[in-house]
C-alpha positions in Angstrom: -0.1 0.2 0.0 0.9 3.8 -0.8 -0.3 7.3 -0.2 -0.2 9.0 -3.1 -0.5 12.7 -1.9 -0.5 15.2 -2.8 -2.7 14.3 -6.3 -3.9 15.8 -9.2 -6.9 15.5 -11.2 -7.3 11.9 -12.5 -4.4 10.7 -10.3 -4.7 7.7 -7.9 -4.8 9.0 -4.3 -4.9 7.1 -0.9 -3.4 3.8 0.3 -3.5 1.2 -2.8 -1.7 -1.8 -3.7 0.9 -1.0 -5.9 2.9 -3.2 -8.5 7.0 -2.6 -8.6 8.2 -3.0 -11.7 11.7 -1.4 -11.1 14.6 -4.2 -11.7 15.4 -5.7 -8.2 18.6 -4.5 -8.5 18.2 -1.1 -9.5 15.5 -1.6 -5.9 18.3 -2.7 -3.5 20.5 -0.1 -4.9 18.4 3.2 -4.6 15.9 4.7 -2.1 12.9 4.6 -5.1 11.0 1.9 -7.1 8.8 2.3 -9.8 5.2 1.3 -9.5 1.9 0.9 -11.1 -1.1 1.3 -8.8 -4.1 -1.2 -8.9 -7.7 0.0 -8.3 -10.5 -2.5 -7.7 -12.5 -4.1 -10.9 -15.8 -2.2 -10.8 -18.7 -4.8 -12.0 -19.2 -4.8 -16.0 -16.4 -2.5 -16.2 -14.1 -3.7 -19.2 -10.8 -3.1 -19.3 -8.9 0.2 -21.2 -6.2 0.8 -23.0 -3.7 0.6 -20.6 -5.2 -1.4 -17.7 -4.5 -5.3 -17.1 -7.0 -7.0 -15.2 -5.7 -9.0 -12.3 -7.7 -11.9 -10.9 -8.8 -12.0 -7.2 -6.3 -14.0 -5.8 -3.0 -13.3 -7.9 -0.5 -12.0 -5.9 -2.3 -12.2 -2.8 -5.4 -9.5 -3.6 -8.2 -10.0 -2.3 -10.7 -9.0 -5.2 -10.6 -8.5 -9.0 -8.4 -5.6 -9.7 -6.6 -3.6 -12.5 -3.2 -2.8 -13.3 -2.8 1.3 -14.1 -0.1 0.9 -16.8 -0.3 4.2 -17.6 0.2 5.7 -14.4 3.3 4.6 -13.5 5.5 6.7 -10.9 8.4 6.4 -8.8 8.3 6.6 -4.9 10.0 6.2 -1.9 10.4 3.0 -0.7 9.3 4.4 2.8 5.7 4.6 1.4 5.4 0.8 0.5 3.2 -1.0 3.1 2.8 -4.7 3.5 3.5 -7.0 0.7 0.9 -8.9 -0.4 2.6 -11.3 -2.8 4.5 -11.5 -6.8 3.0 -11.6 -10.0 4.3 -15.7 -11.2 2.0 -15.8 -13.7 4.6 -15.7 -16.9 1.7 -14.8 -19.3 0.2 -12.2 -17.0 3.8 -10.8 -16.6 4.5 -10.9 -20.1 0.6 -9.0 -20.7 1.9 -6.6 -17.9 4.9 -6.0 -19.3 4.0 -5.3 -23.3 1.0 -2.9 -22.0 3.8 -1.0 -19.7 5.8 -0.7 -23.4 3.0 0.5 -25.4 2.3 3.0 -22.6 5.8 4.5 -22.9 5.7 3.9 -26.7 8.8 2.0 -26.0 8.7 -0.2 -29.3 8.5 3.5 -31.3 11.6 4.5 -28.8 14.0 1.4 -29.3 13.1 1.8 -33.4 13.8 5.5 -33.5 17.4 5.0 -31.4 18.4 2.5 -33.8 17.9 4.4 -37.0 
C-alpha cells in the first residue's frame, strides 16, 4: 500500500496496492522504486487501453483489480507497506510488460534509436 499525495486530477490517491515494476538490482541500490497503481475492478467494467486485469488471488489480492499501467510513478520505498505477493504467472507478467511498453511507446523509441 502507498499513499499518493498530493494528487492532481485523475491521479490515483489514497492507500492502495501497487505493483513494483523496477528491476530488483535498482530496488536494492536506490531509495525509490517504480510502481503501477492497482484499483479494484468495478462490476461490468471492461479493461481499457493501458490496463491489465488481475484476478482475485493473483499475488494475494483479495479482489479483482486493474493494473493501471499508464500511471507509472516512482515512489520512496518508505511509502511501501505490506507485500501482498508476487505476480508469478509468466503470461500475466508478459502482458503487464507489453502494456507498459505500449504506454511508454517503447517499441517506437527503440526503433527510433536504431535508425
